[in-house]
N, C-alpha and C positions, 0 to 999 in steps of 0.2 A: 504494500500500500504506500510505503514511503517512496518507492520508485515511481508509482503512478502520480504522486503529488509533485515530485520533481519534474517529471515530464510535462505535467499539466501547467506548471509555472513557466517552463521553458517554451511551451507552445502558446503562451500569452493568455492562458485562462486564469483570471484573477480570483474567481470563485474557488472555494475549497472543494477539491474533487472527492473527498471522502464520502460525501452524500450523493455524488453524481455517478450512478451506475452505468449510464450510457457511455461514459468515457473509459471505463475499465477495460472492456473487451477489445476496442481498437488498439489500445496501448499494449495490452497483453499479447494480442496477435502480432503486433509489430515486434515486440520483444522476443516472442517465440520464433519468428522468421529469422531474426538476427542470430539467435543461438543455432538454429538449423544451418544457416549459411556458414557460420564459423566452424561448426562441426564438420560440414562437408569439405570446407577448405583445409582443415587439419587432416582429414582422412585422405584427401587428394595428395597433399604434401607428403604424408606418411607413405602412401603407396609409391610415389615417385622416388622418395628417398630409399625405400626398401628395394625397389627395382634397380635403382642406380647402384646401391651397395652390392647387390647380388651380381650385377654385370661387372662391377669393378673387381670383385674377388675372382669371378670367372675369368676375366681378362688377364689378371696378374698370375694367379696360381692354378687355374683350372678347377674343376669340381669333380666330386666323386660320382660315379655312375653305378647303376645296379650291377652286381657281380664282383664288386671289389676292385674294379679297374678305375684308375684316375686319369682324366684327360689332362694333357699338358697345357700349362698356362703360357703366358707371354715368354717368360724366361726359359721354361721347359722346351717350347717349340724352337726358340733360338738355339738352344743346345742341340736339338735334333738336327737342325740345319747344319750346325758346325760338324756334327758327327757324320752326316751324309757327305759333306764336302771332304772331310778327312778320308772317308772310305774311297771316294772317287779319286782322290790324289794318290792313295796307295795303289789303286788299280792302274793309274796313269804311270806311276813310277815302275810298277811291275812290267807294264807293256814296254816301257822305255828300255828295260834290260833285254828285251827280245828284238829290238830293232837294230839294223846294221849300223856300224860306226860311220859317220859322214866321211871320214878319211880312211875307212877300213878296207880290208881285202877279204874276199869271200873264198872259202875253202870247204871241202867235204870232210867231215870228221866221222869216226867210227867209235862205237862204244866198245872199249877194250877191257873195262874192269867195272865192278860194282862196289861202292863203299857202303858199309853198314854203320848205322848210328842207333844208339839206344837212348831214348828220351821219353819221360812220362810213362814208363812201362810199355812203351811201344817200340817196335823196330822199324827204323826208317832207312830208305835206300836212296842213293844218288848215283848217277851215271858218271863215269870217267871217260872222257872223249880223247881221242888221239887223232891228230891231223898233221899234215906236212906243209910247212911254209913254202913260199916261192923259192927260197934259197936251199930247200931240201932238208931243213931241220925238222925233226919230229918234236911235237909239243903235246903235252898231256895237260888237261884241265878238268876240274870237277864242276858239274853244273850246280848252281846254288839251290835249285829246287829239290825238295825231298818228298818221297812218297812212301806210303805203307805197302804198296805193290812192288814186288821185286821185278825190275826190268830185265830184259834179256840182253845177251851179248850180241855183237855184230850189227846192231841197228846203225843206220847212218843218218846224218843231219847236216844241214848247211850251217856253217859258223862264219862269223865276221870277226876279224882281229886287226889290230894295229901292228904294222911291221915293227915298230919300236917296242911293243909290249904284246907279243903273241900269247903269253900265258893269261892275259886278260880277255881272251876270246869269249864270245857269247853265242849261244845257239839262236838261230833265226828260224822259228817254226813256220810251217806253211799257213797254219791258222792259229790265232792267238785268242781263243774264245774265253779262257779263264780271266785274263785281265780285263777284257771287254765286259764280261759279266760282272766283275767287281765294280767297274766304273758305272755300269748301268744301275746296279743295286744302290750304290752311293748317290747317284743322281736322283733315283726314285725317293730315297729317304729324305734327301734335301728338299725336293719339291713338296713332299707331303708335310714336312716340317714348316716350310715357308707358307703353305696354304693355311696350316693351323695358326701360324704366327699372324697372318693377316686377319683371320677370324677373331683371334684374341685381341688384336689391336682395335678392331671395330667395336668389340664388346667393351673394351676399356674406354674408348671414346664416348660411346653411348652412356656408359655408367657415369662418367664425369659430367656429361651434359645433363643427365637427369638429376644428379646431386646438386649441380649448380642451379638448375631450374627450381628445384624444391627450396633451396636456400633463398633464392631471390623472391619467390612467392611468399615465403615466411616473413621476409623483411618488408614486403609491400603493405 
């Protein structure tokens, strides 16, 4: 009733409103509408803030999904991109060891011996190649790759060597599928990580926008 009296005076009513019932309902309705509007405004800002916070967390760290798997966030996806690039670089370096030297000389080498290595409770094998240089010198070198399958003797391969360092010869295979496969796998991982990074960046941007919008609305 005190609120009604104050509003009555502010509206220019000089008569005491306590005995004036027709004035009570318009003021009460006006007061109820203001409360409803304030409640709706607070609810809208709360929804914006909650949505913005959820998008912000999703963009930065990712969220848990059913089954115990966690999606990568902004930093996680950047790490995936880095891992993919690293894998692709390893494949590229591996392929580089199978390409002819720019200043090298080609020769045909034969597998004359098999070297055996024991590591991690596994037996690994490497081929030892023998070829003859242009000056008639016989050179032996061991391939850097190792395999659990024991290769056979007598197989031939094309090698490339520098005349000044024939012991550093490298095998030039007809097809180099393994390094290309590693490069393709690394590229795929990097592309998937970059796509996730873009999605998380967009989520982060929308989250910041919604939080800023809710803050501005609250101050208005």
